[in-house]
C-alpha positions in Angstrom: -19.8 122.3 -193.9 -19.0 118.5 -193.5 -17.3 118.4 -196.9 -15.2 121.4 -196.0 -14.0 119.7 -192.8 -13.1 116.5 -194.7 -11.3 118.6 -197.3 -9.2 120.4 -194.6 -8.4 117.0 -193.0 -7.2 115.6 -196.4 -5.0 118.6 -197.0 -3.6 118.5 -193.4 -2.8 114.8 -193.7 -1.1 115.2 -197.1 1.2 117.8 -195.6 2.0 115.7 -192.5 2.9 112.5 -194.4 5.4 113.9 -196.8 7.2 115.8 -194.0 7.4 112.7 -191.9 8.7 110.7 -194.9 11.3 113.5 -195.4 12.4 113.2 -191.7 12.7 109.5 -192.0 14.8 109.8 -195.2 17.1 112.3 -193.4 17.5 110.0 -190.4 18.3 107.1 -192.8 21.0 109.2 -194.5 22.6 110.0 -191.1 22.6 106.4 -190.2 24.3 105.4 -193.4 27.0 108.1 -193.0 27.8 106.9 -189.4 28.3 103.4 -190.8 30.8 104.3 -193.5 34.5 103.6 -193.6 36.5 106.8 -193.7 38.0 109.8 -191.9 35.6 112.2 -190.1 35.8 115.5 -188.2 34.3 116.0 -184.8 30.9 116.7 -186.4 31.0 113.3 -188.2 31.4 115.0 -191.6 33.5 112.9 -194.0 36.9 114.5 -194.7 38.8 114.1 -197.9 41.7 116.6 -197.2 42.7 116.4 -193.6 44.6 119.4 -192.1 47.9 119.2 -190.3 47.8 119.4 -186.5 44.1 118.4 -186.1 42.8 115.1 -184.7 40.3 113.1 -186.8 38.1 110.2 -186.2 38.9 107.3 -188.5 36.5 104.3 -188.6 36.4 101.0 -190.4 33.1 99.3 -190.7 32.8 95.5 -190.7 29.7 94.1 -192.4 28.1 90.8 -191.6 28.2 89.5 -195.2 32.0 89.7 -195.3 32.6 88.0 -191.9 32.2 84.6 -190.3 30.3 84.3 -187.1 32.5 83.9 -184.0 35.7 84.8 -186.0 38.7 86.9 -185.1 39.4 89.9 -187.3 42.5 92.0 -187.4 41.3 95.4 -188.6 43.6 98.3 -189.4 44.7 101.1 -191.7 47.8 102.5 -193.3 48.7 106.0 -194.6 51.4 106.7 -197.2 52.6 110.2 -197.7 53.1 110.7 -201.5 56.2 112.7 -202.4 56.1 114.4 -205.8 59.0 115.7 -207.8 58.4 118.8 -210.0 58.7 118.1 -213.7 61.8 119.8 -215.1 62.6 119.2 -218.7 66.2 120.5 -218.4 68.2 122.9 -216.2 68.3 125.4 -219.0 64.5 125.3 -219.6 62.6 128.5 -219.1 59.3 126.8 -219.5 56.7 127.2 -216.7 55.9 124.6 -214.1 54.6 121.5 -215.9 53.1 119.5 -213.1 54.8 116.5 -211.4 56.9 113.9 -213.0 57.2 111.1 -210.6 56.0 110.1 -207.2 56.9 107.7 -204.5 55.3 107.1 -201.2 56.6 106.5 -197.7 54.7 104.7 -195.0 53.6 107.2 -192.3 51.2 105.7 -189.9 49.8 102.2 -189.4 47.6 100.8 -186.6 45.4 97.8 -186.1 43.0 96.3 -183.6 41.8 92.8 -183.0 38.0 92.3 -182.9 36.1 89.1 -181.9 32.9 89.2 -183.9 31.1 87.1 -181.3 31.2 90.1 -178.9 29.4 92.6 -181.2 26.4 93.0 -183.4 27.0 93.8 -187.1 27.8 96.3 -188.5 30.9 96.5 -186.2 32.5 100.0 -186.2 36.2 100.0 -185.3 37.4 103.4 -184.2 40.9 105.0 -184.4 42.1 108.6 -183.8 44.5 110.0 -186.4 46.4 113.2 -187.0 48.9 114.4 -189.6 52.3 116.1 -188.8 53.3 117.0 -192.4 51.3 118.6 -195.1 51.0 116.6 -198.3 48.9 114.1 -200.2 48.1 111.0 -198.3 46.8 107.7 -199.6 45.2 105.4 -197.1 44.0 101.9 -197.1 42.0 99.7 -194.7 42.4 96.0 -194.2 40.6 93.1 -192.6 42.4 89.8 -191.9 39.8 87.3 -190.8 40.6 84.0 -189.0 37.8 81.5 -189.4 36.5 79.9 -186.3 37.8 76.3 -185.8 35.3 73.5 -185.7 34.9 71.6 -182.5 
């Protein structure tokens, strides 16, 4: 009977530890997603193709290894709407649509904030709210301009 109780205990512990390890892994993944630079919906799912007329959460993450202690950082983003021209071989052509021939982009939205790294703990998450008025393909970029602290 004693061996049976020990066997049940071993089986019970082997089920509990993998489940707790799985829960830790899931929590770790959520933490990593919340510390990523990108565009997110209200449920903090990363969005690659934002819809017109909806607000999104845009965040830029500053990591300690890329910053100086007690520095000033101008953090921002920019969006460019990419205009595409349909590929037409000639006006007389009866060929089907052949994709896009050339593109150019126009600056749509830009914003920035100034962060003083001495006021936060790393990673520093800088938040913006964005929305899109026109449908299309948008390219976006993030930037960090750091001013080193001056020696005394």
